[in-house]
Every structure is written in structure tokens, then in C-alpha cells.
N, C-alpha and C positions, 0 to 999 in steps of 0.2 A: 504494500500500500504506500502510495506517495501522494501527498496533498499539499496545497498552498492555500492559506486563509488569513483573514485579518485577525491580528492578535486580540483586539478588543472584543470582537464577536466571539472568538473562541473562549476567551476568559469568561465572558458573560454566560456562555453555554455551560461551561464547567461549574460555575456558581449555581446555575439553575438545577443541576442534577446532584450537587454535592451532599445535600442534607439527607438524601435517601441511601447514602452509603452506610454500611454497618460498621459501628465502632467496636462492638463486642461479639463478633461472630467467630465460630469455630471454623468457618470456611475462609481461608486466607484470601481467596480471589474476590471476596466481597468488599475489600478495601480498594479494589480497582473499579474503574468504570470501563464500559465497552465503547470503543470508537470504531465505526464502520462506515463505509461509503454506500451511498444510495443515489444513483443517477448523478446529478451534479451537486449533491449535498453530502454533508457529514451528519451521521446520526450518533448522538451521544446517549448512553443509557446507564442507569445505576439502579440498584435495588438492595434492600436488606431482607428480602423474601416476604416482607409484609407490605411495604410501600415501594413503588418504583417510579422513576421519572425518565422521560425520553424527551430529547430536544434536538431539533434540526437546525443547521446553519449552512449557509451557502459557502462553497469552496471551489477551487480549481482542482479537479481530480485528475491527476496525471496517470495514476494506476489504482484500481480498486483493491479493496481488501478489508481486513478487520484485525483488531488487537485489543487486549484489555491493558490499561495503564494504571499504576498507582495514583489515585486521585489527589492526595494531599501533596505529594512531591511534584506532580504535574502542575497543580495550581500554583504552588510556590514558584516554580520555574516561570510560568506565564507572568506572574506579578513582577518578576525581576526584569522582564524584557521591556524595551522601549515601546511606547504607545504607537508611534508612527510606523513601525516596521511590520511587515507581513511575516508569517511563520510558515516554515516548511517542515512537515512531519513525514518521516519515512520509517516504515516498519518492515523488517525483512522476514524471511521464513522462520527464523529462530526467535521471533517476537522481540528482537532488539529494536528499540524505538529511538531514532535520532530526531532531535528537535533543533532546528537551525533558525536563527533570527539575526540578520546582519552578519557580524563576524562571530557571534556566539554560537556554540554548539554543545548540546547536552546529549547524553546517552542514558536511557532508562530501560531496564529490563521489564518487559511486559509478560503477559500470559495469553494463551490462545483463546479465541472466542468459544471454542467447543467446551471449555471448562466453566463458562459463565451461564448462570440461570437464564432461561428464556423469559422475557418480559411479555405479558399478554398484549395483544393488539387492542386498538380502540374501535369499538363497534359504533358506527354512526347510524345504524338502522333504528335503534331505540333511543338515540340521543335527543336531548332537548336543550334549548338555550335558556340561560338565566343571567340576570344582571350581575356583573362583577361586584358592584357596590352593595347589592343585596346580600350576596354571599359573605362579603367581608363584615357587614354589619351584624348579620345573624350569628356568625361564628364568634365574633368578639363579645356579643351580649350573653353568651351561655358558656363559653369554653372554660371560664374561671371556675365553674362548679363541677368540672369533671373530676372523678376520683383518681388518685395516684396509687391506690392500693391494688397491686397486680393480682391479688387473690380474688378480688371482685371484678373479674375481667369485663363483665357486661357494662360496668360503670366506667370503664376506661375509654369510653367513646361518647359521641353525641348521638342521641336517638333522633332520627329524621323521619318524619311522616309527611307524605304528600297525598292530598286528596282535594278534589273540587277546586283546583287552582290555587290552593293554599299550601305553603311549606311551613312545617313546624319543626323546631329544634328544641330538645330538652336535654339537660345535663344535671346530674346529681352525684354527690359523694356520700349521701346518707345523712349529712348534717345541714345541707342547703340544697336548693333546687332552683334552677333558672330555666325559664321557658319563654320562647319568642315565636310569634306567628307572623307571617307576611304573605301577601299575595304576590304573584309575579311568575308563576310557572304554568305551563299548559294544563288545562283542566283534565285532560286524559291521563296525565301522569299519576300513578298510584303506587306507593311503596311504603314499607315500614322497615327501616334498616338502622343498624348501629355502625357509624363510621368512626374508626379510630381517631383519637384526638390528634395524633402525630400527622395523619394525612391531611386533616383540615387546617392545622397550623401551618403545614408546608404549603397548602393551597394559598393561605393568606400571605405567606412570605412571597410566593410567586406573583400573586396579584399586586403586592406592594412594589415588587421589583419592576413590574410592567406599568405601574401607575404613571410614571413620567411620560410614557408614550401613549397611554390610553386613558380615557375618562372612566368615571365610575359607571357610566352607562355601557361600557364595553360588555360584550356578551361572552359567557363561558359555556362551551359545549359540554353538557353533562350526560353521563350514561350510568344507569344503575341496573345491575343484574342481580341474580340470586346470591352470588358470592363475592362480587366486587363492584367498586364504584370508580369512575374515571372522569377526569376534568381536563378539557383541552383549552389551552389559552394560547392563541396564536401558534407559534412553532413548538410549544411545550405541552406535553401530556403527562398528567399525574395519575397513576393507577394504584389502587389500594384494595387489599382484602377487607371484607366486612367482618365485624365481630359477630360470632355466632352466639345465640342464646336469647333469652327473653328479658327485655328491659322491665324493671319493676313498674307496678301500677302507679304512675306519677300523679294521676288525677286524685288518688286517695290522699296524697300528701298535701294537696293545695286546700287550705281552709275554705269551706263553703260559706261561712258567716263570720262576722266579727262583732264584738261587743263595743268596740270603740274604733274610730278612724280619725286620723289627724293628718293634715297636709303640712309638710315641712319643706322649707327652702332647700333644694338639693345641695347647692354648693356650701351653704352654712352647715348642713348636717355632715357633709363629707369633711369639711375643714375641722370641725370640732371633734369628729371621730378620730381623725388622724392625730390631733393633739392629745386626745385621751389615750390613744394607743401607745404613746411614748412612755406612759406610766403604768403599763401592764407588763406582766411576765411575758418573756419571749414566746413561751409555749403555753397555750391554754389560758391566757389572760383574757379577762372579760371587762367590758365597759358597761356601766349602769346608765340607764335612761329613765329619768323620772318626769312623768307628765304631771303638771299642776296648772292652775289657772293661768292661761296666756303665756306659758313658757315650757320649755323642755330642758330640764337640768341634765347635765352629762358629767359623770365622775368616774375616776379610776384610781386604784392604789395597788401597791405591791409590797406586802410584808413590812410595812412601816418604812420602806426605802424611798418610795415616791408617792406623791398624791397629786391629783388633778381635779379641778372643778370648773365648770363653765355653764352657761345657759344661753339658749337662743329663743327668740320670740316665735310663738306659734298661736294659732287661734284654737284654744281648747278651754272648755268650761265644765268638763266632767269631773268625776271623782279622781283624786290622786292615784297614779298608777306607776308601778316600777317594774322594769324588766332589764335583763342583761343579755348582751350579745357579744360574740367574737367580733372585735372591731374590723379585722381583716375581711370577714365575710360581708359585712355591711359596706365597707369601702369598695370592695370589688364590684358590687352591683352599682353603687352610686357613680363610679367612674364611667360607667357605660350608659348613663341616663342623659338624654339631651333636653329634657324639660326643666323648667325653672323650679318645679316642686314635685315631691314624691308623696304618695299616700301611704301611710303606715297603718296597717289594720291589725288589731290585737284582740285576744280573748282573755287569756289569763297569763300570768308570768311563766307558766310551765308549758304553754302551748306555742306552736310556731307563729312567728310574725310574717305577715305578707306585705311586701312592698311593690308598688306599681308607680310608674311615672304618671303624673296627673294628666298628661296629654296622649297616653299610649296604653289603651286597654289590652293590647296584644303582647305586652312584655311584663313579666312578673318575676319576683324572686321570693322564695320561701326560706326562712332562716330559723333553725332550731335555737331556742333560748339557752342560756347557760345558767347554772345555779348561782343565785345571788349570794356573794360571800358576806358573812356577818361583819 
């Protein structure tokens, strides 16, 4: 194989596929990416056997072929080369890869394509288009609630449900739950799948990388099958296995009624929660929220080492009420709210609290309370 291509285009392509590489695999070849020619293009592919990324870029193909190359070393080499120069890559029959740019010459040992896992193709037959901005917004609004506990594998992803032109995403770690619904997909699309968080976070990274060239209205070609999901963004395709299993009954967790509801300025609540968090224990610390006439008191303390008190104005005229939350859980949701106010709905200090943006009935977060320390 011998090709000539633009260094910047090649570097961008390697960055696009790099996050799908395996850092802790027993298969040594998975630290490599696959480079092969296809017509007048180069196809770059990487996978960790769960998530795979494929990217095409234009090149002058002098002779076709394929090879797998250590990704980190290749990326470091590209970054060291001058921007304005083109790169020539030549791989011989022994998988020895020569990289030339100007007077610079590197030699890297690769491995044959035959040892590399086959990345599934992208099926356009069942694919549909969805707005890039919509995907970014929905994933951002729920991904913080995904569980990191690998023993509860069905919670290690985002539950995605499509029906009647509406796409819903739900995530939970057992102590909080985030749900968002949006319209914007074809009404004939119907599916219920759990997409691994890594795949969706990688999708957001790819969308962000392309945001300089495309607007939020750019379309992402999306395909969902029984065991995989794929997203195609211009010359890049991301493919992921789905998580098998049954997602918990999320509807059971969402409170159907509340004894009190109060609207609170979003940024005020976020700011005071962040201040209070400075005086909580690093793990398992809680912040108290005390509702009383026309104010919300916020306080925190840690074993006599630190104390914090503050209050913000709210319109409240009911009986005094006190509840404690993990401040990080509250802040995670508030950071993703675009409205000026949030509605906090409560029943008892032991029952979960429900937060909704005042201007968005299709986004909510349920947070389990913490025990109030004496």
C-alpha cells in the first residue's frame, strides 16, 4: 500500500477513531487501528469489540492495500509533523509502515488486516435522520444519571424509546433518574433499546468535533437493529453493540403526586448548592434545604470542621419543610436546565424529590433524599 494525503485531514481522521481503541484489552492488535484503501479514499477503522468507529478521507492512492498501525504512536508522529506538508505512507508485505513528510521519515511496525476484528457495515435501509442538536441535547440532559456500577450492567447505558414521532431517553443509577422526551424522529420508527453510555458520549464528542463545520440542524443518519445501533455523521460512522437485558420500570420511580411544589430560580439554586457542597464530606455528604415562608434556607456541615448557611428568596407560604440531598446530584441536573426557574415537588423528607424546568414539561429528574444528620 502506498498513499499520499494531507497531514491535517489524516490527523483529524485518526482523532475521530481514537476513542474506540481498547486501552485494557487482552488482544494486542486492539491498540492498533486499521488503515485500508477504498477507491480513491482511505478508510480508517478502530474498535474495542463493543464500540467501533470508521472514517473516510480523500487521498492519492498510488497502490492499494491495508495494514493495522499502533494508534497512539501514529498520532504522536502526525502531531510532530509540519501542518503545511503532505504525508506519504507506504506499507510493505511485512507490514512495515514508512511515514514520510518533507525530509522526515519514520518507520513503525504494523500488523496484518487479517488479525483485526471485522467492523459491521452501516445499513441505510432502516436508517432515519435526526437532528445533531437534538441528539446532543438529549444525551447531555440524562447521561449524568447513568450508573458506573458494572455489576448492574443494564444501568450502564441510556434507555431509548421511540414511538409516534417521539424519542425518549432515560438514565438511572438507582439513586437518581433523569428523563427527557423530544419530538423530531419519523413516526414509523419504533424501538426500545439500551445504548451504552460510552457510545453516546463518543457520539457527542464526534458531533462537537464537527460543530465548527456544521450547524446544530445538521442531520445524523441513525440505524437501530436488534443488537446494534449506528450513527453516520458525514464521513464518520459510529457503531455500537446494544446492552442486553430489561431496563427497570422507570415510571414506578417518578412520583405521581406531591404535597408541596415550589418554583426556585435555577441559577440561584445551582450557585448556593455549589457553595454548600464545599462544606460537605467528599463522599456521601449531604446539603439541607429548609423551606419556610418566602425563603429556602440551605446549610451544610462536616464533623465540626466546616459549616455553611445561606438562603434564597422563593414564593412559599406553606408549613416549614426540611429535606437533604446529595449536592452533586442536584447540581448535575441544574447545569442542564435552560429555564430561569425549576419546580421542586416534594412529599415527605424520606420520599424522592422531583425537579422539572418551569418551561419544559418533557424533562425531569428524580432524586432520592439523604438522611438528615442530627
